[in-house]
N, C-alpha and C positions, 0 to 999 in steps of 0.2 A: 501448807500454804493457805488453806481455807480461811484461817483466822484473820488474814489481812484483807480479804475481799469485801466484807461489809463496810469497812472503813473507807475503802476506795470508792464504793458506791455512794456512801454518805457524802464524801467530798465532791463527787461529781453531780449528784442529784439532789443534795440538800434533803429536805423533809418531804419531798414530793413522792417518794417511792416507799411507802409504808410496807408493802409486802416483802421488800428485800430484807428487812430486819427479821421478819417472821420466818423467811425462807432459810435462815441459817440453822433451823432446828434439826432437820434431817442430817446435814453434814455434821452437826454437833453430836448426834447419836453415833455416827460412824467414827468420829474422832475419839469419843469416849471408849468405844470398844477397842480400837486399835491401840490407843495410848496405854490403857491399863494392861492389855495383853502383852504389849512389847516388854514392859518391865517385869510382868509376872513370868513370862517365858524365860527371861534371864535368871530369875529365881529358881525355875525348874531345872535349868541346865547347869548352873554353877553354884558352888558353895559361896557363902556370904563374902569371904575375903576376895574371891575372884570376881564377884559381881561388880565391884567398884570399877574395875577396868572397863567392863563392857557397858555399864551404865554411863560412864564418862564418854565412851565412843558414841553411844546413842545421843547424848546431849550435844556432842560436837556435830553430829549429822543434823540434829534439830537446828543448831545454829546456822549451818549452811543452808538448810531449807528456808530459814527465816530471812536469808538474804535473797535467795532465788525467788521466793514467793512474792515479795513486794516488787522486785525488779520485773518479773514476768507479768504480774498483775498490772503494774504501771505501764509497761510497754504495750500490752493489749488494750488497756483503757485509753491510751493516747492515740488511738485510731491510726494503725498502720495497715498497709495492704499486704496480704499474704495469699498467694495463689489466686489473685484477682478478687479476694474478699477483704472488706474493710473491717478491722477488729473494733470492738467496743467492750464495755464493761461486762457484757454477758459472756464474752469469751473466757473470762477468768473462772467461770464455772465449767464451761464446756471442756476446758483443757484438762480437767480432772478425770474425764471419761477415759481417754487412752492411758493416762497415768495409773488410774485405778485398775484397768484391765491388765496392764503389764504387771502391776504389783500382785494382783490375784494369781496370775500365772506363776510368778516367782515363788510366792508363798506356798502354793499348792505343790510345787515341785520340790522345794528344799526345806520347808518347815518340818521339824521333827514331829513324829506321830506319838503324842503323849496320850496314854490310855488311862482311864479312870477305873479303879477296881470296882466301883459301884456307881450306878446312875445317880447324878446329883438331883436334889429336890429344889427346884427353882422357886424362889420366894416371889411369886408374881404379885401378891398383895403388897408386900413391902416395897417392891420396885415401883408399883403404880402409885402408891401413896407418896413415896419419895419424889417421883417425877412431878406429880401435881403440886406438892409442897414447894419444891424449888422453883417450878415454873411460876407459881403464884407470887413468890417473893421477888423474883426477877422482874416480872411484869409490873409489880408495884413500885419498883425503884428505877426502872429503865424505860424511858420513852413511853410512859403510860399514856400521855396525851395524844401521841401519834398513833399508837396501836389501837386505842379505843376511841379514835376520832369520831367514828360513826355513832357510837353509843353516846358520846358527849353531845353530838349534834341532835340526838334524839331526846335530850333533856336531862341526862344524868350529869351531875357535877363531878369534876375530877377528884375531889376529896372523897366523895362517896364511893367512887370506883376503887381508889386506893385503899380505903378502909375495908371494903369487901374483900379485896385481894389479900390484905394482911390477915383478915379473919379466916379466910380459907387456908392461908399458910399455917396459922396457928392450929386450926382444926386438923388438917392433914398431917402436920408434924407430930401432933399428939397421937394420932392414929398410927403413924409410922412407928413410934416408940413402942406402942402396945403390940403392934404386929410383929416387931422384931423380938419381943420377949417370948412370943409364942411360936415363932417360925422354927422349923427343924434345922434349916440352913439359912439363916438370915443374910440379907444383903450386907449389912454392917452389924456384926455381932456387938451387942452393947457391952459385953465383957471386955472388949478392946479398950474401952475408956477407963477401965480400972488399971490399965498399964500406964505407968507414969510417962514413959518416953513417947508412946503413941499419942496420948492426949497433948503433950507438950508440942510435938511436931505438927499435929493437926492445927493447933492454935497458931503456930508459926507459919504454916503453909497458908492459912486463911489471911493472916496479916500481910505476909509477903506477897501473895497473889494480888491482893487489893492495892498495895502500895507500889510495887515495882511494875507489874504489867499494866496497871491502871494509869500510871504516870508516864511510863516510857513511850507508850503509843503516841503521846502528844508531840514527841520530838519530830515525827514525820510531818505533822501539821505545822510545827514550828518552821521546818525547812521550806514548806510550801508558802507560808505567809511571809516570813522574814527574808528568806533568800530567793523567793520567787521560783522555787524548783517545781518542775512538773512531776507527775506521778512516778515516772521512771527514775528521774534524778533523785527525788526524795528517798526512794528505796535504796539507791546506791549509796546515799549519804549515811546510812546506818551501818555501813561496812565495819567501822571500828568496833562497834558493840558486838557484832557477830564474830570478829576476830578474837576479841577478848573472851567471849563465851566459849567458843569452840576450843581454843588453845588451853584455857584453864580447866575446862571440863575433862579434856583428855589427860592433862598433866595430873590433876587431882585424883582422877581414877587410878592412875598408875601408882601414885604415892600411897593411897589408901590400901591398895592391894599388897604393896610391899611392907608397909608399916603396921597395918591392922588398926590404925588410929583414924577415926572419922569425925570426932567432935570438933576439933580445932579447925579443920577445913570449912565446916559449916559456919562456925562462929566468925571466922576470918572473912569468909565470903560475904556473909550478911553485913558485917561491919563495913567492908569496902563498898558494897552496894548502897548502904545507908549514907555514907559520906558522899558518894557520887551523886545520888539523887538530891541530897541536900545542896550540893554545889550547883545543881542546875538552876537554882534561884538566881545566880549571878548573871545568867544569860540575858542579854538585852538586844534590841534591834540593831545595835551597833557592834555587837560581839562578832569577831571573826569566826569562821567555821571551825578553825582548829581548836578553839576553846571547847566547843561542843564535842568535837571528835575525841579529845582527851577524856572528857567526862563519860562519854559513851563507852570508851575502851575500859575505863575503870568499872562502870556499871556492868558491862558484859562479863568482865573478869570475876566480879563478885557473884553474879548469877551462875556462871559456869562452875565456880568452886563450891557453892553451897547447895543449889537445888538438886543436882543428880544424886548427891550423897544422902539427901534426906530420904529418898526411897530405900536406899540401902539400910539406913538406920531403922526405918519402920519394919522392913522385912526381917531384920536380924532379931526382932523381938518375938517372932511367932514361928510356929512349926509350919512344915511344908503345906499342909492342907489349908492353912489360913492365909497363904501368900496372896492369893487372888483378891480376897476381900480387903486385906490390909492395904495392898497396893492401889486398888481402885478407890478406897476411901481417901488416900493421900491425894490422888489426882482430883477427886471430887472437891475436897476442901480448897485446894489451890485454884481450881477453875471457878468455884463459887466466889472466892475472894476476888479473882480477876474481874469477873462479870459485875459484881457489886461495886468494886472500886472504880471501874470504868464508868459506870452509870453515875455514881456520886460525884466523881471528879468532873464528868461531863456537865452535870447540872451546875456545879460550882463555877466552871469555866464560862458556861453560857450566861449565868447570872451576872458574872463580872463584866463580860463583854457588853451585855445589854445596858448595864449601869454606866459603863464608860462611854458608850456611843450615844446613849440617849435615844430619842425617837428617830428611827431611821427615815420616817416619812419627811422629816425636816431636812434631810441631806440633799444638797443641790445635785449630787451625782445620781441619787435614786430618782429624784424628780425628772432629771434629764433622761434617764433610761425609761421611765414610765411614759414619756412622750414618744418613744420609739417602739412601734408595734413588735418588731422582732426581738429587741432587747428586753422588753417588758415581760416576755415569756420566761425569762430566767429568774425573775424576782420571786414569784409565788408569795408565801407568807413572809412578811418582813420581820425577821428575827436574827439572832446571832449567827445561825447557820447560813442564812442568806448572805450576810455580810462577809463571812469567811469564804463562801463559795464564789462570790463576785470578785474576791481578791486573789483567786488562784490564777496562775499563768495562762492556762488553756481557756478559761472563761473570759479573761480580759482580751485575749487574742481573738476569740470569737466575736466579742462585742466590737472590737476595733475593725475587724474584717467586715462585719456587717455594716458598720458606719461608713467605711470606705466605699462599699458598694452603693450605699444609699445616697451618696453625694456625686455619683458619676455624672449625672445630668445637670448639676449645678455649675454656675460660672466658677472658674478657678479660685478667685479671691474668696467667694462665699464658702466654697468647699474647704479651703484651707483654714478659714476662720472657724468653721463648724468642727472640723477635726481637732484643731488646736484647743478649742474650748472643752471638747470631750477629754483630751489628754490632760489638761489642767485639773478638771474635776475628778478624773480617775486617779491622778497622782495624789490629790488632797485626800480623797476617800481612802486610798491605800495606806497613806500615812496614819490616818485616824484608826483604821482597822488594826494595823500592825502594832501601834502603841496600845490600843485597848486589849488586844490579844496577849501581848507580852506582859502587860500589867496584871491581867487576870490569870495568867498561867502561873505566876509566882506563888499565890496561895495554894494552888494544886500541888506544886512541888514541895512546899512546906508541909502540907498535910501528908503527902506520900512519905517524906523523910521521917515524920513522926511515927507513922505506922511501921516503917522499916526499922526504926529504933526499937519499937516494942517487940517486933519479930526477933530482933537480935537478942534482946533481953530474954525472950522465951527460949531460944536455942541454947543459951548459956546454962539452962537448967537441965539439959539432956544428961542422963547418966550413961556414960559410955560403957557399953557391954562388949566384951571381947568377940571379935568376928570369928566365926567358926571356919575352919579350913580342912582340907582333906583331898582325897583323890576320887574321881568319878563324879557323878551327879548326885544331888541331894537325895533323890529317890533311891539310888543304888546304895548310898551310905546308910539311909534309914532302914 
């Protein structure tokens, strides 16, 4: 569920809470450990042909959590009273504490005790260089101006900061390659890239992660801007995608286990997802919700059919002692693609909205809010994030409630005229924002569909290798 929290905070707080973006680092470390181990454990317990069934079930559970996460996060963010306490966006983090404790207890009680014949040699140098390299790349493309605001205020230019980060990325990436050549047990053995299927799937995972996850996240924002949904409702509106993902993941896993064929489900899933993302370009402010629901169902079905089986295809290429490194590499490339895709598409969307809206300072609605002390606190820096934030249902309600309280002491005709003027300006501003957002979102979906198409072409080059089967665990058979 953690992956949806930063977006909820961004929606609620705009660009004013820079530490919230940085604070996702520690949850990201935990997620990386858990996700890689979950699929690696499946490889330790089952032969390749049996893994498809269980990896499909894991993907189905992921789909369910993808629904619960936004719903719960939205519910807590929308300020409800629980046991006399009023919830806010911080609760979306606190809720992980009891969940994490319960998970720790269950894992400690029921997880199989896998023993190593010899103590592993941890590649600390490679891990450190990889972490610095990827962090530098992400910081160079994602919210650089916000994260380094204090450095910019001190006199550094944004271009100089980005150039320094890209230089650091190149230097540490080169160091990582050198370190992996010398490491006894490297984090990512470079010999993996000599394997045709591994390299092909890594390219596909990078493209797919950037295209699909980078674009589909904006559907939640589309629901908030166009349909006026609050955080809770917008989470519920992605249910069709979750249904498609969970059902197709489970069905595909069963099919692969019985047939031993895994290439065509990946190709078919990617093709369906490409078509679905491409058709998202037809959504307009006047589109009924069921149009979006059908496309989300198709997109979820494509994701459920293709992504879980990619892990299986990677694991099938290597021996048992390489499963951990191969599985974690697959997760790394997918996650890296998702992060870069989200950052690039976010910049593309922001630039489009800024161009469409023009100078926000000239907006009559903005000028009206600036004259109200309470409402002016919601503005902050006037940019695309501010415009989108002002057009969310909860912020508009807060502005209207504050205005209603502000005219309590005015004569009724004056109060009515003041509130009426606010409503007219608010509706005009909302219309402009929705049109600008929808128009700017179309290039994002076009770019995402293009990347999805390239990912589909990549997976067609997979050379299907027969899935091994047998009785007992892989360790017992070997």
